[in-house]
N, C-alpha and C positions, 0 to 999 in steps of 0.2 A: 422334664427340666432337671431333676436330680435323681440319680440312680446310684444308691450305695449298696454294695453287697459284702456281707461278712466283714464289716469294718471292726478292726481290733486296734487298740491303742493302749500303751502302758507308759507310765513314768517310772523308770527303773524296774523294780519288782512289783510295783502296784499296777494291776490290771484295771484300767478305767473303763474302756469299752470292750465288750466281750462278744462281739459278733452282731453288729447292728446292720439290719437290712432296712432300707428306706427308699420308697419310690414316691416322688412328688411331681405332680403334673404342672404344666405351665398354667399360671393364673390362679393356682390354689392359694388359700390363706390357711397356713398350718401352724398350730400352736403345739409346743412341746412342754409338758409339765412333768413334775416329779420332785422328790425330796432333794435337798442339797446333797451333793456328792454322788448323784445318780449318773453323772456323765454328760449332762445336757450342754454345759458350756464347752467341754472338750469336743463334743460332736459339732457344735456350731463353729468352733474354730477350724475344724477339718472341712466343713462345708464351705467356709469362707476362704479356704486355702491359706490360712494363717499358719497352720501346721500341716505336715505331710502325713498322709495315711501310712501306717506301718505295715498293716496286713489288710488285704481286701482290695476292692476296686471302687473308685468314685468317679462317676461321669456326671458332668454338669454341662447342660446345654450342648449335648453331643460330643463333649471334649473330655477325654480321660486325663484328669488333671495331674496324675502322678507321672505322666510321660513328659510333662513340661519342665524345662530348665528354669532357673530362678528368674531370669529376665522375662521369659514367656509367661511365667506364673504371675509376675508383678503386673504385666500388661493385661493379662486375662482378668485378674482381680479388679484392677482399676476400671475396666470396661464393663464387666459382667455383674459385679457384686457391689451392693450398697450396704453399709453397716450403720446400725443405730445402737448405741450402747446405753447402759443405765446412766452413766455420767457422760454428758454430751461431748466432752473432750474438744471444746472449741478453743482456738488459739486466742488468748486474751488481747494480744496486740493488734489483731485484725478486726475489721468491722464484720457485721453479719454477712453482708454480701461477699466480702473477701473470703470468709470462712467457707461459704457455700461454693464458691468458684474454685477453691484449691484443687479438688480432684480433676476438674476440667483443665486447669493449667498444667497439672502433671501429665495429663493425657495429650497435651500439645494443642489444645483448642486455643484459638486466638482470643485475646482479652475481650474484644467487642462482643463476639459470639457468646463467650462464657458468661459475661455480665448480663447480656440480654436474657439468656436462659435463667440465670440466677435470679434476676428481678422477677421474671415470670413465675418461678417456683415460690419465691417469697410472697408474691401476690396471691397465688393459689392457697398458700398456707396462712393468709391473713396477716402478713408481716411486711407489706410493701412500704409502710411508713417507718419501719425499723431497720431498713437496709444499711444505713450508715451509722448505726449504733454499735458499740462494742459490747462483748458479752456481759461485762459487769453493769451495763445499763439496761439489761433485759431481765425479765422475770424468769423463773425456772422453766415454766411452760414455754415461754418464747425461745429460750435457749435450746430446748429440746426440739422445737419445730425448726429452728435453724439447722440443727443436726440432721433432721429428716430431709430438709431441702438439700443439704450437702450429700446425703446418701443417694439422692435422686438425680443429681446434676448430670451424670454421664448416661442417663437412661438405662440403668442396669437391668439385667434379666431377672435378678433375684435381690430381694431386700432381706437381710438377716438382722434380727433385733434381739439383744440380750437384756432382758428385764427393762425394756424401754421406759416404762412408767414407774419403776421401782423407787425413783427419787422424787416423784411428783405427788402433790396433794390429790384428793379424790376428784376434784373438779377438773384440774389439768389432765389427770390420768384419763378421765372419761373423754375429754376433748381429743386427746392423742389417739385413743382407741378408735373413735369415730373417724378420725383423719386417716388412719391406716386402712379402715374399711373403704372409705371413699377413694383413696389412691388405688387400692387393689381393684376396685370396680371400674374406675375411670381410666386408669393407665394400664391395667391388665398385667401388672407385675406380680411375680410370685413372692409371697411373704412367708418367711419361716421365723417364728417368734418364740423365744423361751420366756416363760412368765410364771410367777406364782399368783398372779391376779386372776381370780376365777372368772370375772366378767370378760376379761380379754381372752382368756383361754376358750371360752364358750362362743366367742363371736365367729370363729373361723369355720372354714369348710371341713376341716379335719383336726381332731385333737389326738395327739399321741402322748402316751405316758412312758417315762423311762424309770427303770428300777435296776439297781446293781449293774449298770453298764449295758443294759439291753432295753429295747423297746418292747413293752409287754402289751 
């Protein structure tokens, strides 16, 4: 699903990634751990095609992403990759269902189909009764579950998460971790998660540690 060879990345004179090799199979649940500044978030941004690889090759779902132009890359990202961030980034003026459906609307899915799938995802995540509530009417845990539903709306091949439970209390964090495992098993999607949470890091099928811009 993901094959990265000799990935190097620098911000000006600062070398952040110093030759990362990474092979992740379809359906794996992979956690990436390491101290702040190790290069984890930069790597995740490259895997999510939010930044372009400067040196090395990156193949995602059989597609060499560096060969894609901006429009092709945007379409690829929208279809293949779901994102869950530490801060849910929900749009406050929209309901939970509208937030969930936004990536589907961007992909050109008609409203009826998108909303049917959005409602099904909210139901799967235990939020069917909150579909018409706006973010400020939801708890932190509920907001993050809405963000997870949004990440899943286009049935992406890969779900990338950056400290997804970092802003949650322990109860909501545990619920989110169990939800990720359930989705991984039931939907077969590949999960790559950056976390400082030891419990979440140990749940996956593979745990990788980064140090000084490399996977050690």
